[in-house]
C-alpha positions as CSV (number, residue, x, y, z in Angstrom):
1,X,-26.5,-12.1,-4.3
2,X,-26.2,-10.1,-1.1
3,X,-24.2,-6.8,-1.4
4,X,-22.8,-5.1,1.7
5,X,-23.9,-1.6,2.6
6,X,-21.2,1.1,2.1
7,X,-20.6,1.4,5.9
8,X,-20.0,-2.4,6.0
9,X,-17.5,-2.1,3.1
10,X,-15.6,0.6,4.9
11,X,-15.3,-1.6,8.0
12,X,-14.3,-4.6,5.8
13,X,-11.6,-2.5,4.0
14,X,-10.3,-1.1,7.3
15,X,-10.0,-4.5,8.8
16,X,-8.1,-5.7,5.7
17,X,-5.8,-2.7,5.9
18,X,-5.0,-3.5,9.5
19,X,-4.0,-7.0,8.5
20,X,-1.9,-5.7,5.6
21,X,-0.1,-3.5,8.0
22,X,1.0,-6.5,10.0
23,X,2.7,-8.2,6.9
24,X,6.5,-8.4,7.3
25,X,8.8,-6.6,4.8
26,X,9.9,-9.9,3.2
27,X,6.3,-11.0,2.7
28,X,5.4,-7.5,1.3
29,X,8.1,-8.0,-1.3
30,X,7.0,-11.6,-2.1
31,X,3.3,-10.8,-2.3
32,X,4.2,-7.6,-4.2
33,X,6.3,-9.6,-6.7
34,X,3.4,-11.9,-7.3
35,X,0.9,-9.1,-7.8
36,X,3.3,-7.3,-10.2
37,X,3.7,-10.5,-12.2
38,X,-0.1,-11.0,-12.4
39,X,-0.5,-7.4,-13.7
40,X,2.3,-8.1,-16.2
41,X,0.6,-11.3,-17.3
42,X,-2.6,-9.4,-17.8
43,X,-0.7,-6.9,-19.9
44,X,0.9,-9.7,-21.9
45,X,-2.3,-11.4,-22.8
46,X,-3.9,-8.0,-23.6
47,X,-1.1,-7.3,-26.1
48,X,-1.4,-10.7,-27.7
49,X,-5.2,-10.1,-28.1
50,X,-5.0,-6.7,-29.6
51,X,-1.7,-6.3,-31.5
52,X,-2.9,-8.1,-34.7
53,X,-6.2,-6.2,-35.0
54,X,-5.7,-3.7,-37.9
55,X,-6.7,-0.2,-36.7
56,X,-8.2,0.7,-40.1
57,X,-10.8,-2.0,-39.6
58,X,-11.2,-2.2,-35.8
59,X,-10.7,1.5,-34.9
60,X,-11.3,2.2,-31.2
61,X,-12.7,-1.3,-30.7
62,X,-9.1,-2.6,-30.5
63,X,-8.6,-0.6,-27.3
64,X,-11.9,-2.1,-26.0
65,X,-10.5,-5.6,-26.7
66,X,-7.3,-4.7,-24.7
67,X,-9.4,-3.3,-21.9
68,X,-11.6,-6.3,-21.8
69,X,-8.8,-8.7,-21.3
70,X,-6.5,-6.8,-19.0
71,X,-8.6,-7.0,-15.8
72,X,-7.6,-10.7,-15.3
73,X,-4.4,-9.4,-13.5
74,X,-6.4,-7.8,-10.7
75,X,-8.7,-10.8,-10.5
76,X,-5.7,-13.1,-9.8
77,X,-4.4,-10.6,-7.2
78,X,-7.7,-10.5,-5.3
79,X,-8.3,-14.2,-5.2
80,X,-4.7,-15.1,-4.3
81,X,-4.3,-12.5,-1.6
82,X,-1.3,-10.9,-3.4
83,X,-0.4,-7.3,-2.6
84,X,-0.9,-4.5,-5.1
85,X,0.5,-1.0,-4.1
86,X,-2.2,0.9,-6.1
87,X,-4.9,-1.0,-4.3
88,X,-3.3,-0.5,-1.0
89,X,-3.2,3.3,-1.7
90,X,-7.0,3.3,-1.1
91,X,-7.2,0.8,1.8
92,X,-4.2,1.8,4.0
93,X,-5.1,5.5,4.4
94,X,-8.7,4.5,5.3
95,X,-7.3,2.5,8.3
96,X,-5.0,5.4,9.2
97,X,-7.9,8.0,9.1
98,X,-9.9,5.7,11.4
99,X,-6.9,5.7,13.8
100,X,-6.3,1.9,13.4
101,X,-2.7,2.1,12.0
102,X,0.0,4.7,12.0
103,X,1.4,6.7,9.1
104,X,4.7,4.9,9.2
105,X,2.9,1.6,8.7
106,X,1.1,3.0,5.6
107,X,4.4,4.1,4.0
108,X,6.1,0.8,4.9
109,X,3.4,-1.2,3.2
110,X,3.3,1.1,0.1
111,X,7.1,1.2,-0.3
112,X,7.9,-2.5,-0.1
113,X,4.8,-3.7,-1.9
114,X,5.6,-1.2,-4.7
115,X,9.1,-2.4,-5.0
116,X,7.9,-6.0,-5.2
117,X,5.3,-5.0,-7.8
118,X,7.9,-3.4,-10.0
119,X,10.2,-6.4,-9.8
120,X,7.3,-8.7,-10.7
121,X,6.3,-6.6,-13.7
122,X,9.9,-6.4,-14.9
123,X,10.3,-10.2,-14.5
124,X,7.3,-10.9,-16.8
125,X,8.3,-8.2,-19.3
126,X,11.8,-9.7,-19.6
127,X,11.4,-13.4,-19.3
128,X,7.9,-14.0,-20.6
129,X,7.8,-11.0,-23.0
130,X,11.3,-11.0,-24.4
131,X,13.1,-14.2,-23.7
132,X,10.1,-16.4,-24.8
133,X,9.9,-14.4,-28.1
134,X,6.2,-13.7,-27.5
135,X,6.6,-9.9,-27.9
136,X,9.6,-10.1,-30.2
137,X,7.7,-11.0,-33.3
138,X,5.5,-8.8,-35.4
139,X,2.9,-7.3,-34.9
140,X,3.4,-7.6,-31.1
141,X,6.9,-6.0,-31.3
142,X,5.9,-2.8,-33.0
143,X,2.8,-2.5,-30.9
144,X,4.6,-2.7,-27.6
145,X,7.3,-0.3,-28.8
146,X,4.7,2.2,-30.0
147,X,2.8,1.8,-26.7
148,X,6.0,2.5,-24.7
149,X,6.8,5.6,-26.8
150,X,3.3,7.0,-26.4
151,X,3.3,6.6,-22.6
152,X,6.6,8.6,-22.3
153,X,5.4,11.2,-24.8
154,X,2.8,12.4,-22.3
155,X,3.4,15.7,-20.5
156,X,3.8,15.6,-16.7
157,X,0.4,17.0,-16.2
158,X,-1.2,14.5,-18.6
159,X,0.6,11.6,-16.9
160,X,-0.4,12.9,-13.4
161,X,-4.1,13.3,-14.2
162,X,-4.3,10.0,-16.1
163,X,-2.8,8.5,-12.9
164,X,-5.4,10.2,-10.8
165,X,-8.3,8.9,-12.9
166,X,-6.8,5.4,-13.1
167,X,-6.5,4.8,-9.4
168,X,-9.8,6.3,-8.5
169,X,-11.2,3.5,-10.6
170,X,-8.8,0.9,-9.2
171,X,-9.9,1.9,-5.7
172,X,-13.6,1.6,-6.8
173,X,-12.8,-1.9,-8.1
174,X,-11.3,-2.9,-4.8
175,X,-14.3,-1.3,-3.0
176,X,-16.8,-3.1,-5.2
177,X,-15.1,-6.5,-4.9
178,X,-15.2,-6.1,-1.1
179,X,-18.9,-5.5,-1.2
180,X,-19.7,-9.2,-2.1
181,X,-18.4,-12.5,-0.9
182,X,-19.6,-14.2,-4.1
183,X,-16.8,-15.2,-6.6
184,X,-18.7,-14.3,-9.7
185,X,-19.8,-11.0,-8.1
186,X,-16.1,-10.2,-7.3
187,X,-15.1,-10.9,-10.9
188,X,-17.7,-8.6,-12.3
189,X,-17.0,-6.0,-9.7
190,X,-13.3,-6.0,-10.7
191,X,-13.8,-6.2,-14.4
192,X,-16.0,-3.2,-15.1
193,X,-13.9,-0.4,-13.4
194,X,-10.6,-1.8,-14.7
195,X,-11.9,-2.2,-18.2
196,X,-13.1,1.4,-17.9
197,X,-9.7,2.9,-17.0
198,X,-7.9,1.0,-19.7
199,X,-10.4,1.9,-22.4
200,X,-10.3,5.6,-21.4
201,X,-6.5,5.6,-21.5
202,X,-5.7,6.3,-17.9
203,X,-2.2,5.4,-16.5
204,X,-1.4,2.7,-13.9
205,X,2.1,2.8,-12.5
206,X,2.5,-1.0,-12.1
207,X,1.0,-1.8,-15.5
208,X,3.4,0.7,-17.0
209,X,6.2,-1.1,-15.2
210,X,5.4,-3.9,-17.5
211,X,4.4,-2.1,-20.7
212,X,7.3,0.4,-20.9
213,X,10.1,-1.9,-19.9
214,X,8.8,-4.5,-22.3
215,X,9.0,-1.9,-25.1
216,X,12.5,-1.0,-24.0
217,X,13.6,-4.7,-24.0
218,X,12.1,-5.3,-27.5
219,X,13.1,-2.0,-29.0
220,X,16.7,-2.5,-28.0
221,X,16.8,-6.0,-29.3
222,X,19.2,-6.5,-32.3
223,X,16.4,-8.4,-34.1
224,X,13.9,-5.6,-33.9
225,X,13.4,-3.6,-37.1
226,X,10.1,-1.8,-36.5
227,X,9.2,1.6,-35.2
228,X,12.2,3.3,-33.6
229,X,12.3,3.3,-29.8
230,X,12.3,6.8,-28.3
231,X,12.3,5.6,-24.6
232,X,15.1,4.9,-22.2
233,X,15.1,4.1,-18.5
234,X,15.6,7.6,-17.4
235,X,12.7,9.0,-19.5
236,X,10.4,6.2,-18.3
237,X,11.2,7.1,-14.6
238,X,11.1,10.9,-14.9
239,X,8.3,11.4,-17.5
240,X,6.0,8.5,-16.7
241,X,6.5,6.4,-13.5
242,X,7.0,9.3,-11.1
243,X,4.1,11.5,-12.2
244,X,1.8,8.5,-12.7
245,X,2.6,7.1,-9.3
246,X,1.9,10.5,-7.6
247,X,-1.3,10.6,-9.5
248,X,-2.2,7.1,-8.5
249,X,-1.7,8.1,-4.8
250,X,-3.8,11.2,-5.1
251,X,-6.6,9.4,-7.0
252,X,-6.8,6.6,-4.3
253,X,-6.3,8.7,-1.2
254,X,-8.6,11.7,-2.1
255,X,-11.4,10.1,-4.1
256,X,-11.6,6.8,-2.4
257,X,-10.1,6.8,1.1
258,X,-10.8,10.3,2.2
259,X,-14.2,10.6,0.6
260,X,-15.4,7.2,2.1
261,X,-13.9,8.0,5.5
262,X,-15.6,11.4,5.7
263,X,-19.0,10.1,4.6
264,X,-19.2,6.7,6.3
265,X,-16.9,7.1,9.4
266,X,-16.4,10.7,10.3
267,X,-20.0,11.7,9.8
268,X,-21.6,8.5,11.0
């Protein structure tokens, strides 16, 4: 299996970013919705896989099971050409640093793709998580509520730095998948870094737009009798989504875009 050299990957990602910059606002929203839904579906299957595993028996292996299943979301995104804001946080600045697109285009793409991502994640959380009853029954119900609680219990600094670490790895997953044109190679390239960030416990803004709202939907349900929900929409936004998103931007821009541009474009 042929793997591209780093300079070739930079050129490939820059070309992809230029094409992304040409996508209309409507298509950014639609492709963003699909990507957010795929992330939500990855989260949904991960919860189904791990929730019934007793911690006293499985210990930290339960988190590894969750981490091993979750990457299916990014796989679907890459192969369908959907738009994920956290992935674009590493590709769009690379094209801007190489003077191929302007800063306005970068923020246009990020903004409308992010909005689409959040709507897609919320759609899956509500209709496939709550309305179907898949997350409403135990042990899934208590698991998702506890998960939502734990994410909002993080301090701003914890949420920010977990966001940085997460999107450094997401950017590397995008980088590695661009290094090969082989389907199996792309799957493996995506799987390892995404599994790593989930297993460590880093924070992903779009994934959290599924996990936390799902916990809110289930925790506020009249039928729910498990662990008390300590999250609301305001606390999710202020204590998790904002610091994690900022961290995601920093992780992708500094450790992926800026680093690769400086090494493989500026100094080449």
